[in-house]
C-alpha positions in Angstrom: 74.6 74.2 30.8 71.2 72.8 31.0 69.7 76.2 30.1 71.9 76.5 27.1 71.1 73.1 25.9 67.4 74.0 26.2 67.9 77.3 24.2 69.8 75.4 21.6 67.0 72.7 21.3 64.4 75.5 20.9 66.3 77.4 18.2 67.0 74.0 16.4 63.2 73.3 16.5 62.5 76.7 15.1 64.9 76.1 12.4 63.4 72.6 11.4 59.9 74.1 11.5 61.1 76.9 9.2 62.6 74.4 6.8 59.4 72.3 6.8 57.3 75.4 6.0 59.5 76.2 3.2 59.2 72.7 1.8 55.4 72.7 2.0 55.3 76.1 0.4 57.3 74.8 -2.5 55.3 71.7 -3.0 52.2 73.7 -2.8 53.0 75.1 -6.2 54.8 72.0 -7.6 52.9 69.3 -9.3 51.5 66.8 -8.9 48.5 68.5 -7.2 46.2 66.1 -5.2 43.1 68.2 -5.5 40.6 65.4 -4.4 42.6 65.0 -1.1 42.6 68.6 -0.4 38.8 68.7 -1.1 38.3 65.8 1.3 40.3 67.5 3.9 38.2 70.6 3.6 35.1 68.7 3.9 36.2 66.5 6.7 37.4 69.4 8.9 34.4 71.7 8.2 31.9 69.1 9.1 33.9 68.0 12.1 34.5 71.3 13.6 31.3 73.1 12.5 29.1 72.1 15.4 31.6 72.5 18.3 32.5 75.9 17.1 28.7 76.9 16.8 28.0 75.5 20.3 30.9 77.9 21.7 30.1 81.1 19.6 26.3 81.3 19.6 26.1 81.2 23.6 28.7 83.9 23.6 26.5 86.1 21.3 23.6 85.6 23.7 25.7 86.8 26.6 27.0 89.8 24.9 23.4 90.8 24.0 22.2 90.2 27.6 25.0 92.0 29.4 25.2 94.7 26.6 21.4 95.5 27.1 21.8 95.9 30.7 24.8 98.1 30.4 23.4 100.3 27.5 20.2 100.8 29.5 22.0 103.1 31.7 22.6 105.5 28.9 19.4 104.8 26.9 21.1 103.5 23.9 20.0 99.8 23.9 19.4 100.1 20.2 23.0 99.9 19.3 23.6 96.6 20.9 23.3 94.9 17.6 26.2 96.8 16.2 28.3 96.1 19.3 27.5 92.4 18.8 28.5 92.5 15.1 31.9 94.3 15.9 32.8 92.0 18.8 31.9 88.8 17.2 33.3 89.4 13.7 36.5 91.3 14.7 37.8 89.1 17.7 35.4 86.8 19.4 34.4 84.4 16.6 37.9 84.2 14.9 39.6 83.6 18.2 37.0 80.8 19.4 36.9 79.2 15.9 40.6 79.0 15.9 40.9 77.4 19.3 38.2 74.8 18.6 39.6 74.0 15.1 43.1 73.5 16.6 41.5 71.3 19.3 39.5 69.2 16.9 41.1 69.4 13.5 44.7 70.2 14.4 45.0 67.3 17.0 43.4 64.8 14.5 45.8 65.8 11.7 48.9 65.4 14.2 47.6 62.2 15.4 47.0 60.8 12.0 50.3 61.8 10.5 52.0 60.6 13.8 50.5 57.3 13.5 51.5 57.1 9.9 55.1 58.0 10.9 55.6 55.5 13.8 54.0 52.8 11.6 56.4 53.6 8.6 53.6 54.3 6.3 55.3 57.7 5.4 58.4 55.7 4.6 56.4 53.5 2.5 55.1 56.4 0.4 58.6 57.5 -0.2 59.5 53.9 -1.3 56.6 53.9 -3.8 58.0 57.3 -5.2 54.9 59.3 -3.8 56.2 62.5 -2.2 54.8 62.5 1.4 54.8 66.2 1.6 52.7 66.7 -1.5 50.3 63.8 -0.9 49.9 63.8 2.9 50.7 67.3 4.1 49.7 69.9 1.6 46.2 68.7 1.2 45.8 68.8 5.1 47.3 72.3 5.3 45.0 73.5 2.5 42.0 71.8 4.3 42.6 73.5 7.6 43.4 76.8 5.9 40.1 77.0 4.1 38.0 75.0 6.6 38.7 77.7 9.4 37.3 80.8 7.7 34.2 78.8 6.3 33.4 77.5 9.8 34.0 80.9 11.3 31.7 82.7 9.0 28.8 80.4 9.7 29.5 80.3 13.5 29.7 84.1 13.7 26.2 84.3 12.0 24.8 82.0 14.6 26.4 84.3 17.2 24.6 87.2 15.8 21.4 85.0 15.6 21.8 84.2 19.4 22.3 87.8 20.3 19.0 88.6 18.3 17.1 86.1 20.1 18.0 87.5 23.4 17.7 91.1 22.7 14.4 90.9 20.7 12.5 87.7 22.0 13.8 87.8 25.6 14.4 91.4 26.3 11.6 92.8 24.2 13.7 95.1 22.0 12.1 96.2 18.8 13.0 94.0 15.7 13.5 97.0 13.4 15.6 98.8 15.9 18.0 95.9 16.2 18.3 95.3 12.5 18.6 98.9 11.6 21.4 99.5 14.0 23.3 96.3 13.3 26.1 98.4 11.2 26.0 101.6 13.1 29.7 101.1 14.4 30.5 98.3 12.1 32.0 98.3 8.6 32.3 95.8 5.7 35.9 95.6 6.7 35.0 94.2 10.1 33.3 91.4 8.3 36.4 90.7 6.1 38.8 91.0 8.9 37.5 87.8 10.6 37.9 85.9 7.2 41.5 87.1 6.8 42.3 86.2 10.4 41.0 82.9 10.3 42.7 82.0 7.1 45.8 82.9 8.7 44.9 81.0 11.9 43.9 77.9 9.7 47.3 78.0 7.9 49.2 78.2 11.3 47.1 75.4 12.7 47.7 73.2 9.6 51.4 73.9 9.5 52.2 73.3 13.0 49.9 70.2 13.2 51.5 68.7 10.2 54.9 69.4 11.4 54.3 67.9 14.7 52.6 64.7 13.3 55.2 64.3 10.4 58.1 64.3 12.8 56.5 62.2 15.6 58.6 59.6 17.3 58.4 57.1 20.3 55.4 55.0 19.4 51.8 55.7 20.8 53.2 57.9 23.6 55.0 60.1 21.0 51.8 60.4 18.8 49.8 61.5 21.8 52.6 64.1 22.6 52.6 65.3 19.0 48.7 65.8 19.1 49.0 67.7 22.4 51.9 69.9 21.3 50.2 70.8 18.1 47.1 72.1 19.8 48.9 74.1 22.4 51.7 75.5 20.2 49.4 76.5 17.3 46.9 78.2 19.7 49.7 80.2 21.4 51.1 81.1 17.9 48.1 82.3 16.2 46.9 84.3 19.4 50.2 86.0 19.3 49.9 86.6 15.6 46.3 87.9 16.2 47.6 91.1 18.0 49.9 92.1 15.1 47.0 91.3 12.5 44.6 93.4 14.5 47.0 96.3 14.8 47.7 96.2 11.0 44.1 96.0 10.0 42.6 98.6 12.3 45.6 101.1 12.4 47.4 100.6 9.1 45.1 99.3 6.4 41.9 101.1 7.3 
């Protein structure tokens, strides 16, 4: 009985999430458009999440270069470490880390902010003043996270390559020209764009899940905290699952 009830609640939650997503998509293309709110959200999440993402991605680039140089030295192919660095960072590493950090930083803050507004009846107040809360509160935040994620990822991925360069050239003594000339030996332009496409999808997932959790928070301060936590965990699990299908489609179907 308890198991059936849990399954019913899970399916009901998925249904409510689907209806919420459809409502957001409908208001995304329906005036009024709060452009200034969307721009503010993009700027806020980009500046808030940029340094934490760089602080995670750059050291990973350094570690890949360090370990890659040692492994490739066995085969005398150290010069291709730059290309391996580009492929690994732009394809998978940077998008995944950027998504996780943005969910932790931006997604939790959005869920907490909307959750606080919900439990304090501020969202109901918007409805009383004939301001649609989906258009004014949710859509700009979804847009903000959707566009901030690829922007932050692109900058962070570049710092990851720079970190790998520092290790390979300055610490390990690799020739600068050899590193640069082999950056794209195994990488293609599509590898660069794949990270942008992935993080755009990741950002949309983070934005939608975070807004849904915050918009439907209940139970006072405890409920707000639960909404923020659920937003982070569920959005990360969701976009990491979606990442497999995106990778398969990009590298087995589209290319």
